[in-house]
C-alpha positions as a Markdown table, in Angstrom:
| # | Residue | x | y | z |
|---|---|---|---|---|
| 1 | Met | -0.1 | 0.5 | -0.2 |
| 2 | Thr | 1.2 | 3.1 | -1.5 |
| 3 | Ala | 0.9 | 6.5 | 1.4 |
| 4 | Ala | -1.2 | 8.1 | -0.6 |
| 5 | Ser | -4.3 | 5.2 | -1.0 |
| 6 | Tyr | -6.1 | 4.2 | 1.8 |
| 7 | Tyr | -7.7 | 0.6 | 0.9 |
| 8 | Gln | -5.2 | -1.8 | -0.8 |
| 9 | Arg | -7.3 | -2.5 | -3.0 |
| 10 | His | -11.2 | -1.3 | -4.2 |
| 11 | Ile | -13.4 | -3.4 | -5.1 |
| 12 | Phe | -16.7 | -1.6 | -7.2 |
| 13 | Phe | -20.1 | -4.1 | -8.0 |
| 14 | Cys | -22.6 | -3.3 | -10.6 |
| 15 | Leu | -25.9 | -2.7 | -8.8 |
| 16 | Asn | -27.8 | -0.8 | -11.8 |
| 17 | Gln | -31.6 | -1.5 | -12.5 |
| 18 | Arg | -32.9 | 0.2 | -15.9 |
| 19 | Asp | -36.8 | 0.2 | -15.4 |
| 20 | Ser | -37.1 | 0.9 | -19.3 |
| 21 | Gly | -36.5 | -2.8 | -19.3 |
| 22 | Glu | -32.8 | -2.5 | -21.2 |
| 23 | Ala | -30.0 | -5.3 | -19.9 |
| 24 | Ser | -28.3 | -4.0 | -16.9 |
| 25 | Cys | -26.3 | -5.4 | -13.7 |
| 26 | Gly | -28.4 | -5.5 | -11.6 |
| 27 | Asp | -31.0 | -8.4 | -13.8 |
| 28 | His | -28.5 | -10.9 | -12.9 |
| 29 | Gly | -27.3 | -11.1 | -9.7 |
| 30 | Ala | -25.5 | -8.2 | -9.2 |
| 31 | Gln | -26.6 | -8.1 | -5.4 |
| 32 | Ala | -26.4 | -11.4 | -4.7 |
| 33 | Ala | -22.8 | -11.2 | -5.6 |
| 34 | Phe | -22.3 | -8.2 | -4.1 |
| 35 | Asp | -23.4 | -9.4 | -0.6 |
| 36 | His | -21.1 | -12.7 | -1.0 |
| 37 | Cys | -18.1 | -10.9 | -1.6 |
| 38 | Lys | -18.6 | -8.1 | 0.5 |
| 39 | Lys | -18.9 | -11.8 | 3.5 |
| 40 | Arg | -16.5 | -13.5 | 1.2 |
| 41 | Val | -13.7 | -10.4 | 2.4 |
| 42 | Lys | -14.8 | -10.2 | 5.7 |
| 43 | Ala | -14.6 | -13.6 | 6.8 |
| 44 | Glu | -11.0 | -13.7 | 5.6 |
| 45 | Gly | -10.1 | -11.2 | 6.5 |
| 46 | Leu | -9.3 | -8.4 | 4.3 |
| 47 | Ala | -11.3 | -6.0 | 4.8 |
| 48 | Gly | -10.6 | -2.4 | 6.2 |
| 49 | Pro | -8.0 | 0.5 | 6.0 |
| 50 | Gly | -4.7 | -0.4 | 3.9 |
| 51 | Gln | -6.0 | -3.8 | 3.3 |
| 52 | Val | -9.6 | -4.5 | 1.0 |
| 53 | Arg | -13.2 | -2.4 | 0.7 |
| 54 | Val | -16.0 | -3.3 | -1.0 |
| 55 | Asn | -18.6 | -0.9 | -2.8 |
| 56 | Lys | -21.8 | -0.4 | -4.0 |
| 57 | Ala | -21.6 | 0.9 | -7.6 |
| 58 | Gly | -24.7 | 3.2 | -10.0 |
| 59 | Cys | -23.6 | 2.1 | -13.8 |
| 60 | Leu | -20.2 | 1.9 | -15.1 |
| 61 | Asp | -21.4 | 2.4 | -18.0 |
| 62 | Arg | -20.2 | -1.5 | -19.4 |
| 63 | Cys | -23.7 | -3.2 | -19.5 |
| 64 | Ala | -23.3 | -5.7 | -22.6 |
| 65 | Ala | -20.9 | -7.7 | -20.8 |
| 66 | Gly | -23.3 | -7.6 | -17.8 |
| 67 | Pro | -22.5 | -8.4 | -14.6 |
| 68 | Val | -19.9 | -6.4 | -13.7 |
| 69 | Ala | -17.5 | -5.4 | -11.1 |
| 70 | Val | -14.2 | -3.5 | -11.7 |
| 71 | Val | -11.2 | -3.6 | -9.0 |
| 72 | Tyr | -8.6 | -0.9 | -8.3 |
| 73 | Pro | -5.8 | 0.6 | -8.0 |
| 74 | Glu | -5.2 | -2.1 | -10.9 |
| 75 | Ala | -8.4 | -1.3 | -13.3 |
| 76 | Val | -9.6 | -5.3 | -13.9 |
| 77 | Trp | -12.7 | -6.3 | -15.2 |
| 78 | Tyr | -14.7 | -8.9 | -14.2 |
| 79 | Thr | -17.6 | -10.6 | -15.5 |
| 80 | Tyr | -19.2 | -12.9 | -13.1 |
| 81 | Val | -21.2 | -15.8 | -13.9 |
| 82 | Asp | -22.1 | -17.6 | -10.3 |
| 83 | Leu | -21.1 | -17.1 | -6.9 |
| 84 | Ala | -17.7 | -19.6 | -8.0 |
| 85 | Asp | -16.4 | -16.7 | -9.9 |
| 86 | Ile | -16.7 | -14.0 | -6.5 |
| 87 | Asp | -15.1 | -16.0 | -4.4 |
| 88 | Glu | -12.6 | -17.0 | -7.0 |
| 89 | Ile | -12.4 | -13.4 | -7.5 |
| 90 | Val | -11.7 | -13.3 | -3.5 |
| 91 | Glu | -9.0 | -15.3 | -3.5 |
| 92 | Ser | -7.2 | -15.1 | -5.7 |
| 93 | His | -6.9 | -11.5 | -7.0 |
| 94 | Leu | -8.1 | -9.7 | -3.2 |
| 95 | Lys | -6.4 | -11.9 | -1.3 |
| 96 | Asn | -3.5 | -12.9 | -3.7 |
| 97 | Gly | -3.1 | -10.1 | -5.8 |
| 98 | Glu | -3.5 | -12.7 | -8.3 |
| 99 | Pro | -6.1 | -11.3 | -11.5 |
| 100 | Val | -8.2 | -14.0 | -12.6 |
| 101 | Glu | -7.5 | -13.8 | -16.4 |
| 102 | Arg | -10.8 | -16.2 | -17.4 |
| 103 | Leu | -13.0 | -13.6 | -15.7 |
| 104 | Arg | -12.1 | -10.6 | -16.8 |
| 105 | Thr | -14.2 | -8.6 | -19.6 |
| 106 | Pro | -13.5 | -8.6 | -23.2 |
| 107 | Pro | -12.5 | -4.9 | -23.5 |
| 108 | His | -14.4 | -3.8 | -26.4 |
| 109 | Leu | -17.5 | -4.6 | -24.9 |
| 110 | Gly | -19.0 | -1.3 | -23.1 |
| 111 | Arg | -22.6 | -0.1 | -22.6 |
């Protein structure tokens, strides 16, 4: 952790729910994934200053890849399908600093 950063890593989950019927992360279990990630980070003892912060986000404008989450400071974007994917992100990236290549969001997918 650098002197300027408060958290070593910060993961944001898009929880956006569109009323228009347009696809959104909220349609694909994003809230459950966020809740699971937060629980796992706490259980692993990774939560708090100097460690990991799990946050909700509004639209991250990558709907075509949804549901999505992004980890900073590395700016690694993830697309996940189930809670096992979240477990893998927590263990590999948030705990050990190794991004999960198979879950990376393809760079061309935006809204």
